[in-house]
C-alpha positions as CSV (number, residue, x, y, z in Angstrom):
1,M,-6.3,-5.5,-10.9
2,P,-7.1,-7.4,-7.9
3,G,-10.9,-6.9,-9.1
4,F,-10.3,-8.1,-12.3
5,F,-8.8,-11.3,-10.1
6,D,-11.2,-11.5,-7.7
7,G,-12.2,-14.1,-6.5
8,D,-10.7,-17.7,-8.3
9,G,-10.3,-15.5,-11.0
10,R,-6.3,-16.3,-11.9
11,S,-6.1,-20.1,-11.3
12,A,-9.4,-20.0,-13.5
13,L,-7.4,-18.4,-16.4
14,A,-4.0,-21.0,-15.8
15,A,-6.4,-23.7,-16.4
16,A,-7.8,-22.1,-18.9
17,I,-4.3,-22.7,-20.7
18,P,-4.5,-26.6,-20.8
19,A,-7.9,-26.6,-21.6
20,F,-7.3,-24.7,-24.4
21,E,-4.5,-27.0,-25.6
22,R,-6.0,-30.1,-25.2
23,T,-7.2,-30.8,-28.5
24,T,-4.6,-28.9,-31.0
25,T,-1.4,-28.5,-31.2
26,A,-2.1,-24.6,-31.3
27,E,0.3,-22.8,-27.4
28,L,-1.6,-20.6,-26.0
29,V,0.5,-17.8,-23.6
30,L,-1.8,-15.6,-22.0
31,C,-0.2,-12.5,-20.4
32,V,-2.1,-10.1,-18.6
33,R,-1.1,-6.8,-17.5
34,P,-1.8,-3.6,-15.2
35,R,-0.9,-1.3,-18.2
36,S,0.2,-1.1,-21.9
37,D,1.9,2.8,-21.2
38,P,1.8,5.3,-18.5
39,Y,-0.2,8.3,-20.7
40,W,1.8,10.9,-19.2
41,R,0.4,13.2,-21.5
42,A,-2.8,12.9,-19.8
43,C,-0.9,13.4,-16.4
44,V,0.8,16.1,-17.9
45,L,-2.4,17.3,-19.4
46,V,-4.5,17.9,-15.9
47,G,-2.1,19.0,-14.2
48,A,-1.4,21.8,-16.3
49,T,-4.7,22.4,-16.7
50,S,-5.2,22.2,-12.6
51,A,-2.2,24.4,-12.0
52,L,-3.5,27.5,-14.4
53,A,-7.1,27.4,-13.0
54,V,-6.1,27.8,-9.7
55,L,-3.4,30.6,-10.6
56,A,-6.4,32.3,-12.3
57,L,-8.6,32.0,-9.0
58,L,-5.5,33.5,-7.0
59,L,-4.9,36.3,-9.8
60,Y,-8.6,38.0,-10.0
61,S,-10.7,36.7,-6.7
62,E,-10.5,38.5,-3.6
63,P,-8.6,38.6,-0.8
64,E,-5.4,39.4,-1.6
65,F,-2.4,36.7,-1.4
66,D,1.0,37.4,-0.8
67,L,3.5,36.6,-3.6
68,P,4.7,33.0,-2.3
69,W,1.3,31.5,-2.6
70,F,1.0,32.3,-6.6
71,L,4.3,29.6,-6.8
72,I,3.1,27.5,-3.5
73,W,-0.8,26.3,-4.7
74,P,-0.6,26.0,-8.6
75,A,2.4,23.4,-8.4
76,L,0.9,21.6,-5.5
77,I,-2.8,21.3,-7.2
78,G,-1.2,20.5,-10.4
79,L,1.2,17.8,-9.3
80,S,-1.2,16.0,-7.2
81,F,-4.5,16.7,-9.6
82,G,-1.5,15.0,-11.8
83,A,-1.2,12.4,-9.7
84,A,-4.9,11.6,-9.9
85,A,-5.0,11.6,-13.4
86,R,-3.4,8.4,-13.0
87,W,-6.6,6.6,-12.6
88,P,-7.1,4.4,-15.7
89,L,-10.3,6.2,-15.9
90,V,-9.6,9.5,-16.7
91,Q,-6.5,8.3,-19.1
92,R,-9.1,6.2,-21.1
93,A,-10.9,9.5,-21.4
94,L,-8.1,11.7,-22.6
95,T,-6.3,9.9,-24.6
96,P,-7.7,8.8,-27.8
97,L,-9.0,5.2,-28.4
98,A,-6.5,5.0,-31.5
99,H,-4.1,5.6,-29.4
100,R,-4.5,3.7,-27.1
101,E,-4.6,0.9,-29.7
102,R,-1.4,1.6,-30.4
103,R,-0.1,1.5,-27.6
104,V,-1.3,-1.9,-27.1
105,L,-0.7,-3.6,-29.7
106,A,2.7,-2.3,-29.9
107,A,3.5,-3.6,-26.3
108,A,1.9,-6.4,-27.1
109,R,4.1,-7.3,-30.0
110,A,7.1,-6.8,-27.5
111,T,5.4,-9.5,-25.5
112,F,5.1,-12.0,-28.5
113,V,8.9,-12.3,-28.8
114,E,10.0,-11.9,-24.8
115,H,8.3,-14.7,-23.7
116,D,9.3,-17.0,-26.7
117,V,5.8,-17.0,-28.2
118,A,7.1,-17.6,-32.1
119,D,9.7,-20.4,-30.9
120,T,7.8,-23.2,-31.2
121,R,8.4,-25.9,-33.6
122,G,5.7,-25.6,-35.5
123,R,5.2,-21.8,-35.1
124,T,1.1,-22.7,-34.2
125,G,2.2,-20.0,-31.0
126,V,-0.6,-17.5,-30.1
127,L,-0.6,-15.0,-27.6
128,L,-3.6,-13.8,-25.6
129,Y,-2.3,-10.6,-24.2
130,I,-4.3,-8.8,-22.0
131,S,-4.1,-4.7,-21.1
132,L,-6.1,-3.8,-18.0
133,A,-6.2,0.1,-17.7
134,E,-7.3,0.1,-21.2
135,R,-9.6,-3.0,-21.0
136,T,-8.8,-4.7,-23.8
137,A,-6.5,-7.5,-25.5
138,V,-5.3,-8.3,-28.4
139,V,-4.5,-12.1,-30.1
140,I,-1.4,-12.3,-31.8
141,A,-0.9,-15.8,-33.7
142,D,2.0,-17.2,-35.1
143,L,2.6,-18.2,-39.3
144,A,0.8,-21.9,-38.8
145,V,-2.6,-20.4,-36.9
146,R,-2.9,-17.3,-39.0
147,R,-3.1,-19.6,-42.5
148,A,-4.7,-22.4,-41.5
149,V,-7.5,-20.2,-39.3
150,P,-10.0,-18.1,-42.1
151,P,-9.9,-14.3,-41.0
152,G,-13.0,-13.5,-40.7
153,T,-13.7,-16.8,-38.8
154,W,-10.8,-15.0,-36.3
155,A,-11.8,-11.7,-36.2
156,R,-15.2,-12.7,-34.5
157,A,-13.2,-15.5,-31.9
158,V,-10.7,-11.7,-30.8
159,A,-13.8,-10.1,-30.7
160,A,-15.8,-12.2,-28.3
161,L,-12.4,-11.8,-26.4
162,R,-12.5,-8.5,-26.4
163,D,-16.0,-7.6,-25.6
164,P,-16.2,-8.7,-21.5
165,L,-12.6,-6.7,-20.9
166,A,-14.6,-3.5,-22.6
167,R,-17.4,-4.1,-20.3
168,G,-15.2,-4.3,-17.1
169,A,-15.6,-7.7,-16.9
170,P,-14.1,-10.1,-14.5
171,A,-10.7,-13.0,-15.5
172,T,-14.0,-15.5,-15.1
173,A,-15.5,-13.8,-17.4
174,L,-13.1,-14.6,-20.2
175,L,-13.2,-18.9,-19.8
176,A,-15.8,-19.6,-22.6
177,P,-14.5,-17.1,-25.5
178,I,-10.9,-18.6,-24.6
179,A,-12.4,-22.4,-24.9
180,A,-13.7,-21.1,-28.3
181,L,-10.8,-19.6,-29.3
182,G,-9.4,-23.2,-28.6
183,V,-12.1,-25.2,-30.2
184,L,-11.5,-22.8,-33.0
185,C,-7.4,-23.5,-33.5
186,G,-8.4,-27.5,-32.8
187,E,-10.2,-28.0,-35.4
188,V,-7.5,-26.6,-37.8
189,L,-4.5,-27.4,-35.8
190,P,-5.9,-30.7,-34.3
191,R,-3.6,-32.3,-32.1
192,A,-1.2,-34.6,-33.0
193,D,-0.1,-37.6,-30.9
194,D,3.6,-36.3,-30.7
195,D,2.6,-32.7,-29.4
196,I,4.9,-31.8,-26.3
197,N,4.3,-28.7,-24.4
198,E,6.3,-26.0,-25.6
199,L,5.7,-23.2,-23.6
200,P,4.5,-22.7,-19.7
201,D,0.8,-23.2,-19.3
202,E,0.6,-20.2,-16.5
203,V,-0.6,-16.4,-15.9
204,R,2.6,-14.1,-17.4
205,P,3.3,-10.9,-16.1
């Protein structure tokens, strides 16, 4: 996550929130998480495979080893490689895309409720949920936004947000797509004279 926020990334993202809301009644909540799931399956797979490989080496290689090593070395190697498999690159490689997307979507939906995005008076909350290990984002809009923005237009705007993340780009690469999403919301849900800021303008964990 430090790489994602290199330079002024965090402050730039925080500034993008009020900029998004300047011309629209939509309320943006921006959440950045290191990961959406521990993906233990990948760790177990790598650890078990490594332990079996070491055990086979001990059984069939020369010279012969004392019996205690048949317990010690597979356990040590399996645990070490299993722990190393928490590296995001390994987890992405060993976890099917569909499973990763389901976990990110489930986490985003929970965050939508957790951060009260559905509690705005006009049902105009928009959650931008970024999951760094999976290199993706989910945008969940409340009822008024979903009704106002054409689905195809919304999908293209969200895809523009996801593309930089898929490439491993830093936070500053998201500023233009976030601004474009704000312009889109402003066209169909323009800011009213009595509009108030109902949700905090900060990058949330």
